[in-house]
C-alpha positions as MATLAB code, in Angstrom:
seq = 'MKAFKLSIAFLLALAAATLLFFSFQAKDSLPQLLERMDPHQAALQDAQMQKARDRVLDSFAEGNRERTLRNLDRYTGGFSDSLVMDSRTGFELFFYENGPSLSALGMFLLVAATALTGLVFSRQGKWRRAALPVVLIAALYAGVYILENMVGGSSMLMTVLKKGAIYALVAVSMNLLNGFTGLFSLGQAGFMLIGAYIFAIFTIPVESRPQVYQYYAGGLIQFEMPTLVAMVLAGLGAAFFAWLIGLPVLRLKSDYLAIATLGFAEIIRAVFQYDGLGPITNGSNLLRRFPTFQTALFPFAVAGVSIALIALLIHSTYGRSFKAIRDDEVAAEAMGINLYRHKQMAFVISSFFAGIGGALLAMYQTTVQAAAFTSAMTYEILLIVVIGGMGSLSGSVMASFLFVAASEWWLRFLDNETMMGSFRVPLLRSGFRMVAFSVVIMVVVLFYRQGIMGDRELSIARLTRWLGRRGKGGRDG';
ca = [
     -94.358  -33.152   32.445;
     -97.210  -34.018   34.036;
     -98.680  -35.823   31.250;
     -95.138  -37.870   30.343;
     -95.479  -39.243   34.730;
     -99.303  -40.237   34.168;
     -97.496  -42.210   30.560;
     -94.933  -43.596   33.124;
     -97.106  -44.695   35.060;
    -100.712  -46.307   33.251;
     -97.699  -48.734   32.245;
     -95.846  -49.611   35.277;
     -99.414  -50.772   36.222;
    -100.537  -52.488   33.003;
     -97.003  -55.064   33.382;
     -97.667  -54.742   36.979;
    -101.589  -56.563   36.036;
     -99.818  -58.694   33.158;
     -97.489  -59.824   35.307;
     -99.698  -60.652   38.387;
    -102.711  -61.874   36.489;
    -100.600  -64.655   34.455;
     -98.499  -65.712   37.584;
    -101.926  -65.929   39.634;
    -103.458  -67.728   36.794;
     -99.821  -70.114   36.509;
    -100.428  -70.584   39.905;
    -102.059  -73.624   39.738;
    -102.353  -74.681   35.958;
     -99.642  -77.653   36.534;
    -101.991  -80.709   36.446;
    -103.969  -78.857   33.391;
    -100.329  -77.692   31.967;
     -98.844  -81.410   32.321;
    -101.515  -82.991   29.701;
    -100.855  -80.151   26.990;
     -96.968  -81.433   26.926;
     -98.447  -84.974   26.417;
    -101.275  -84.907   24.203;
    -100.490  -88.790   22.684;
    -100.478  -90.188   26.253;
     -97.032  -90.570   25.574;
     -96.002  -91.298   28.985;
     -99.289  -94.484   29.675;
     -96.630  -96.458   27.201;
     -93.194  -95.260   28.825;
     -93.003  -96.889   32.971;
     -90.065  -94.450   33.415;
     -91.809  -91.122   32.061;
     -94.967  -91.907   33.655;
     -93.097  -92.090   36.888;
     -91.296  -88.771   36.834;
     -95.185  -87.017   35.871;
     -95.856  -88.451   38.616;
     -93.203  -87.251   40.761;
     -94.341  -84.027   39.543;
     -98.046  -84.310   40.452;
     -97.207  -85.559   44.283;
     -94.681  -82.885   45.090;
     -97.433  -80.389   44.015;
     -99.202  -82.357   45.709;
     -97.634  -82.336   48.647;
     -97.620  -78.237   48.531;
     -93.330  -78.330   47.955;
     -92.983  -75.866   45.248;
     -88.875  -76.121   45.081;
     -89.155  -80.153   45.133;
     -91.747  -79.849   42.066;
     -89.481  -77.338   39.941;
     -87.144  -79.756   40.360;
     -88.508  -82.655   39.525;
     -90.464  -80.675   36.589;
     -86.956  -79.949   35.163;
     -85.962  -83.397   35.216;
     -88.841  -83.833   33.376;
     -89.238  -81.911   30.458;
     -85.471  -81.618   29.945;
     -85.224  -86.333   30.336;
     -88.635  -87.194   28.226;
     -88.614  -83.565   26.054;
     -88.756  -85.599   22.775;
     -91.838  -87.213   23.930;
     -93.354  -83.634   24.737;
     -95.070  -81.272   22.481;
     -93.835  -77.094   24.270;
     -96.159  -75.088   21.287;
     -95.162  -71.472   22.161;
     -98.830  -71.071   24.548;
     -97.476  -74.241   26.568;
     -93.940  -72.845   26.929;
     -95.550  -69.257   28.003;
     -97.504  -71.079   30.872;
     -94.502  -72.897   31.998;
     -92.346  -70.289   32.049;
     -94.653  -68.106   34.334;
     -95.374  -71.365   36.477;
     -91.729  -71.482   37.020;
     -91.588  -68.823   37.805;
     -94.664  -67.195   39.357;
     -93.448  -66.140   42.621;
     -90.705  -63.807   41.468;
     -93.202  -62.562   38.794;
     -95.201  -61.587   41.443;
     -92.909  -60.001   43.820;
     -91.979  -57.736   40.182;
     -95.486  -56.790   39.671;
     -95.941  -55.997   43.458;
     -93.008  -53.304   43.298;
     -94.075  -52.084   39.929;
     -97.784  -51.561   41.037;
     -95.863  -49.615   44.072;
     -94.099  -47.601   41.590;
     -96.551  -46.984   39.420;
     -98.469  -46.085   42.871;
     -95.729  -43.248   44.383;
     -95.173  -41.151   40.607;
     -99.310  -41.324   40.291;
     -99.114  -39.285   43.924;
     -96.424  -37.223   43.121;
     -98.039  -35.922   39.764;
    -101.537  -34.852   42.078;
     -99.972  -34.441   45.972;
     -99.555  -30.636   46.762;
     -97.885  -31.772   49.872;
     -94.028  -32.405   50.792;
     -94.353  -34.671   53.075;
     -95.878  -37.083   50.120;
     -92.393  -35.942   48.095;
     -91.062  -37.148   50.855;
     -91.813  -40.421   51.364;
     -92.270  -41.713   47.910;
     -89.077  -42.591   47.142;
     -88.252  -44.366   50.649;
     -91.394  -46.290   49.564;
     -90.013  -47.167   46.497;
     -86.225  -48.312   47.646;
     -88.274  -50.402   50.187;
     -90.365  -51.844   47.941;
     -87.289  -52.818   45.542;
     -85.698  -54.414   48.949;
     -88.435  -56.631   49.730;
     -89.089  -57.260   45.871;
     -85.166  -57.928   45.063;
     -85.102  -60.265   48.321;
     -88.096  -62.609   47.304;
     -86.507  -62.770   43.940;
     -83.502  -64.180   44.792;
     -85.114  -66.445   47.254;
     -86.916  -67.933   44.445;
     -83.519  -67.601   41.989;
     -81.136  -69.625   44.434;
     -82.809  -70.997   46.306;
     -83.519  -70.393   50.317;
     -81.186  -72.937   51.067;
     -78.644  -71.032   49.460;
     -75.722  -69.607   51.379;
     -76.462  -66.235   50.195;
     -80.408  -66.240   51.122;
     -78.702  -67.890   54.780;
     -76.007  -64.559   55.115;
     -79.585  -62.298   54.121;
     -81.559  -64.096   57.078;
     -79.190  -63.845   60.085;
     -77.877  -60.992   59.082;
     -81.457  -59.473   58.739;
     -82.090  -61.437   62.749;
     -78.990  -59.695   63.895;
     -79.495  -56.137   62.480;
     -83.187  -56.233   64.674;
     -80.833  -57.015   67.468;
     -77.838  -54.435   66.908;
     -80.086  -51.578   66.736;
     -81.360  -52.721   69.895;
     -78.491  -52.315   71.638;
     -77.609  -49.571   69.758;
     -80.923  -48.028   71.273;
     -78.756  -49.229   75.105;
     -75.636  -49.024   74.624;
     -75.446  -46.082   71.600;
     -77.892  -43.609   71.751;
     -78.355  -43.933   75.993;
     -75.025  -44.439   76.770;
     -76.113  -47.388   79.074;
     -72.982  -50.213   79.173;
     -75.444  -53.182   78.450;
     -74.255  -57.303   77.956;
     -77.303  -58.794   78.394;
     -78.250  -58.886   75.042;
     -78.133  -62.535   74.857;
     -80.380  -63.293   78.384;
     -82.987  -61.312   76.680;
     -82.606  -63.183   73.421;
     -82.381  -66.362   75.187;
     -85.469  -65.407   77.019;
     -87.672  -64.577   73.760;
     -86.429  -67.645   71.983;
     -88.110  -69.676   74.643;
     -91.100  -68.244   75.300;
     -91.186  -68.415   71.233;
     -90.655  -71.682   71.088;
     -93.241  -72.772   74.045;
     -95.395  -71.391   72.798;
     -96.047  -72.539   69.696;
     -95.254  -75.879   70.047;
     -97.912  -77.773   68.557;
     -99.371  -79.617   70.936;
     -99.764  -83.032   69.231;
     -96.442  -82.964   69.163;
     -95.620  -82.374   72.816;
     -95.055  -85.897   73.474;
     -91.969  -86.319   71.452;
     -90.458  -82.630   72.956;
     -90.921  -83.302   76.438;
     -89.923  -86.849   76.492;
     -88.452  -86.946   79.797;
     -91.024  -84.618   81.435;
     -94.771  -86.456   80.628;
     -95.128  -84.169   77.320;
     -94.536  -81.823   79.325;
     -97.309  -78.422   81.203;
     -98.342  -76.406   78.439;
    -100.932  -78.332   76.600;
    -101.974  -75.429   74.772;
     -99.642  -73.197   71.476;
    -100.386  -69.724   70.580;
    -100.151  -67.918   66.835;
     -96.540  -66.850   65.795;
     -96.775  -63.565   65.861;
     -98.757  -62.946   69.175;
     -95.754  -65.523   70.368;
     -92.683  -63.000   68.936;
     -94.753  -59.992   71.131;
     -95.482  -62.539   74.153;
     -91.564  -63.206   74.184;
     -90.513  -60.018   73.229;
     -92.995  -58.376   76.363;
     -91.159  -61.922   78.557;
     -88.041  -60.316   77.981;
     -89.179  -57.060   78.616;
     -90.835  -57.625   82.017;
     -86.631  -59.501   83.335;
     -85.232  -56.091   82.033;
     -87.690  -54.485   84.159;
     -87.152  -56.979   87.957;
     -83.957  -56.488   86.964;
     -83.372  -53.003   85.786;
     -84.934  -52.567   89.099;
     -81.569  -52.621   91.011;
     -79.063  -52.386   88.929;
     -79.137  -49.587   86.546;
     -78.487  -47.825   89.409;
     -74.978  -48.617   88.611;
     -72.558  -46.666   85.816;
     -70.345  -47.962   83.510;
     -68.609  -50.931   83.968;
     -70.539  -52.306   87.227;
     -73.706  -51.824   84.965;
     -71.929  -54.435   82.305;
     -71.385  -56.845   84.882;
     -74.203  -56.886   86.600;
     -75.971  -57.595   83.380;
     -73.258  -59.749   81.682;
     -74.307  -61.901   84.836;
     -77.457  -62.370   84.457;
     -77.527  -63.171   81.133;
     -75.314  -66.596   82.377;
     -77.509  -67.059   86.114;
     -80.749  -66.832   83.199;
     -79.113  -69.005   81.118;
     -78.366  -71.654   84.030;
     -81.916  -71.442   84.864;
     -83.688  -71.861   81.806;
     -81.438  -75.665   81.905;
     -81.992  -76.252   85.888;
     -84.148  -80.069   85.674;
     -86.943  -78.559   88.290;
     -87.787  -76.642   85.335;
     -88.317  -79.309   82.374;
     -91.586  -79.073   82.186;
     -91.942  -76.160   81.012;
     -88.442  -75.324   79.233;
     -87.338  -79.281   78.683;
     -84.089  -78.369   80.730;
     -80.973  -79.362   78.785;
     -82.651  -80.747   75.691;
     -83.488  -79.123   72.475;
     -87.196  -78.142   72.217;
     -88.290  -78.085   68.940;
     -90.863  -78.498   66.036;
     -92.627  -75.055   66.702;
     -93.181  -72.964   63.478;
     -90.140  -71.977   61.484;
     -89.803  -68.906   58.425;
     -90.312  -70.039   55.064;
     -89.518  -67.545   53.226;
     -86.562  -64.685   53.659;
     -89.936  -62.023   53.769;
     -90.394  -63.233   57.383;
     -87.223  -61.543   58.574;
     -87.078  -59.065   57.027;
     -90.551  -57.718   57.304;
     -90.314  -57.801   61.206;
     -87.162  -56.537   61.313;
     -87.869  -53.712   59.558;
     -90.767  -52.767   61.065;
     -89.028  -53.393   64.430;
     -86.290  -51.234   63.600;
     -88.427  -48.716   62.736;
     -90.414  -48.124   65.155;
     -86.645  -48.060   66.858;
     -85.608  -44.741   64.696;
     -89.097  -43.075   65.561;
     -88.504  -43.872   69.548;
     -85.218  -42.351   69.186;
     -86.660  -39.241   67.066;
     -89.125  -38.748   69.587;
     -88.859  -36.212   72.538;
     -87.843  -39.504   74.138;
     -84.858  -39.876   72.439;
     -83.591  -36.774   72.735;
     -84.504  -37.251   76.360;
     -81.590  -40.650   75.826;
     -79.598  -38.730   73.846;
     -79.418  -36.138   76.870;
     -78.348  -38.831   78.977;
     -76.110  -39.975   77.210;
     -73.986  -36.572   76.784;
     -74.262  -35.196   79.812;
     -76.676  -37.006   83.092;
     -75.798  -33.848   84.917;
     -76.722  -31.723   82.229;
     -79.711  -33.916   81.839;
     -80.873  -33.687   85.231;
     -80.888  -30.568   85.060;
     -83.158  -29.900   82.443;
     -85.528  -31.751   84.352;
     -84.858  -35.320   82.880;
     -86.465  -38.050   84.743;
     -82.332  -40.477   84.824;
     -83.828  -43.485   86.011;
     -87.377  -43.385   84.873;
     -85.361  -42.826   81.055;
     -83.249  -45.601   81.575;
     -85.358  -48.072   82.580;
     -87.594  -47.323   79.336;
     -84.705  -47.386   77.484;
     -82.861  -50.510   78.843;
     -87.192  -52.285   79.026;
     -87.835  -51.403   75.689;
     -84.535  -52.748   74.328;
     -84.566  -55.852   75.724;
     -88.176  -56.451   74.111;
     -86.862  -55.929   70.601;
     -83.653  -58.034   72.332;
     -86.575  -60.702   72.596;
     -88.532  -60.531   69.502;
     -84.855  -60.585   68.417;
     -84.314  -64.065   69.830;
     -88.251  -65.522   68.592;
     -86.678  -65.309   65.076;
     -82.977  -65.981   65.949;
     -85.484  -69.770   67.464;
     -86.950  -69.801   63.593;
     -83.859  -69.205   62.348;
     -82.111  -71.792   63.815;
     -85.258  -74.703   63.875;
     -84.473  -75.417   67.559;
     -83.563  -74.197   70.851;
     -81.279  -74.990   73.161;
     -80.057  -72.165   76.291;
     -76.424  -73.792   76.451;
     -75.762  -72.329   72.478;
     -76.631  -68.673   74.086;
     -73.273  -67.887   75.605;
     -71.568  -64.292   76.058;
     -70.337  -64.634   73.033;
     -73.294  -64.460   71.184;
     -72.675  -60.205   72.995;
     -70.224  -59.938   71.940;
     -70.477  -60.654   68.549;
     -73.740  -58.301   68.854;
     -71.727  -55.466   70.795;
     -69.201  -55.839   67.625;
     -71.390  -55.644   64.955;
     -72.571  -52.029   66.833;
     -69.261  -50.629   67.902;
     -67.984  -51.445   63.611;
     -71.504  -49.811   62.738;
     -71.145  -46.946   64.673;
     -72.647  -45.917   68.497;
     -74.877  -43.884   67.490;
     -75.895  -45.014   64.081;
     -79.289  -47.323   63.456;
     -78.239  -47.831   59.936;
     -74.304  -48.589   60.336;
     -75.270  -51.365   62.838;
     -77.404  -52.771   59.923;
     -75.092  -52.801   57.923;
     -72.559  -53.825   59.971;
     -74.532  -57.287   60.558;
     -74.902  -58.195   56.845;
     -71.405  -57.276   56.444;
     -70.464  -59.801   59.854;
     -72.119  -62.219   59.414;
     -71.495  -62.885   55.170;
     -67.761  -62.365   56.517;
     -67.837  -64.643   59.452;
     -69.875  -67.186   57.618;
     -68.975  -67.082   54.148;
     -66.789  -64.519   52.540;
     -63.550  -66.222   55.320;
     -64.895  -70.084   54.596;
     -62.146  -71.463   52.297;
     -59.519  -69.876   54.785;
     -60.605  -73.145   57.435;
     -59.974  -75.582   54.424;
     -56.529  -77.098   53.498;
     -55.067  -75.815   49.810;
     -52.732  -77.862   48.266;
     -50.923  -76.419   45.169;
     -49.787  -79.701   42.978;
     -47.036  -81.158   46.420;
     -47.203  -77.819   48.740;
     -49.760  -77.110   50.803;
     -50.560  -73.378   51.651;
     -49.464  -73.234   54.969;
     -51.482  -71.502   57.842;
     -55.017  -72.768   55.492;
     -56.174  -75.443   58.377;
     -59.897  -75.674   60.585;
     -60.597  -72.630   62.741;
     -57.772  -70.344   60.399;
     -61.505  -68.206   59.225;
     -61.535  -66.858   62.519;
     -58.266  -65.332   62.628;
     -58.204  -63.312   59.509;
     -61.707  -62.176   60.848;
     -60.394  -60.875   64.143;
     -57.447  -59.202   62.491;
     -59.192  -57.681   59.945;
     -62.099  -56.584   62.830;
     -58.410  -55.343   64.412;
     -57.879  -53.337   61.247;
     -61.621  -52.216   61.003;
     -61.452  -50.665   64.279;
     -57.912  -49.377   64.572;
     -58.658  -46.690   61.222;
     -62.559  -46.319   61.583;
     -62.761  -46.000   65.528;
     -66.057  -43.696   65.510;
     -67.018  -47.034   63.293;
     -68.704  -47.208   59.477;
     -71.474  -44.816   59.879;
     -70.192  -43.534   63.248;
     -73.231  -41.368   64.317;
     -74.780  -40.498   61.384;
     -77.379  -41.867   59.609;
     -77.858  -43.019   55.697;
     -79.651  -40.194   53.903;
     -81.538  -40.331   50.722;
     -80.397  -36.241   50.516;
     -77.313  -36.459   51.394;
     -76.876  -39.348   48.834;
     -78.257  -37.123   46.733;
     -76.012  -34.278   47.941;
     -73.294  -36.571   47.432;
     -73.900  -38.666   43.888;
     -74.867  -34.555   42.151;
     -71.157  -33.285   44.041;
     -69.180  -36.303   42.785;
     -71.043  -35.784   38.917;
     -70.265  -32.089   39.066;
     -66.764  -33.095   39.950;
     -66.260  -35.497   36.838;
     -67.658  -32.934   34.456;
     -65.415  -30.129   35.533;
     -62.618  -32.804   35.278;
];
């Protein structure tokens, strides 16, 4: 059995090495490839063909891969009679057009080969338990990257995936506070606003500041930070404000805490639009020209690492203290848990990750304006937490993608008037999508009062047992 597993691992590693080698080799080979496709220099006698070829080379020189592929497709399709497409050229063209996807597939196969080899030689149970999750995570990220290269980064599917990853992080951070600690806070939009503004302010290029801060003489800050550093600073800024307002409000309970944090979110939104802070926040004007992510892997990676850190916290002694406070404050205090200290810790950590989520949202939207961070955004995040299940991280993640897909994509057709011959379908018009979406949410809440997951988490072991029971039931039947 070991020899068989090693043989499979070797074949996977060989396939990974082959894909990676040819993908990296084809990455910069387009100019030479175009020359081999036109060995008789037919483009010199055809002005239209030469122009189409120049468009391919120009977009290639600019580093715009999507436009290069579009121009290349027009060039090969429009002048196929004049081009020589032998097997070698076709092979290299295939690897150039699909290089990123094949590289991602190669990396996944390499991870799978490494995990399988580790299973053969490792005698430790920890490695065996970690191997399958590692492979599944690698498959997820490779699948997202391949999908992005297949359908395009601007497609509706990728829009849903990117926004869903951001909302998943913010929902999990809110669940840490509301679901695991039992503190009912409605200030999430305010902390996201702080994170978005801090990130944007410190990453706008110096040469672009005169255009962005055109009403404030180029602004007060005249330097820029790396993207990841600014993102951490955004989280720290949100955490600082959480610590500051937590000093008085965390002594409140239940609805009073919710009202206080909601009031903070509204106050901070007004403060950031105050004209006196214009040299820093640009007043009520847009902040723009800061870095944005070029691939969906970036929000998935940041959100994945952040959610993993929150999960580690929840499964630590601090996490057990949070749950004890949620279940019974009197009993928790009797056991020696400092209520105020742990509440403040949960509040600050939740706000830190909300600030990072705000920075990601700024990168997704490409602009930042305080007016967009309304209380409705907090209610959306709270709704995701409730639908997923209070006290379930995997429920919040699942509900985030379902919420974004339903609100932004699946129900979009309800906003369009529809005619069937001369008959106009009633109710279908602008705004009806949100009515139908509200009805769907009411149905979910009525029939799944504990949410999709309740307080449970997705577990590979539980899934394996469930599949085993289903398979056994099917055989018995």
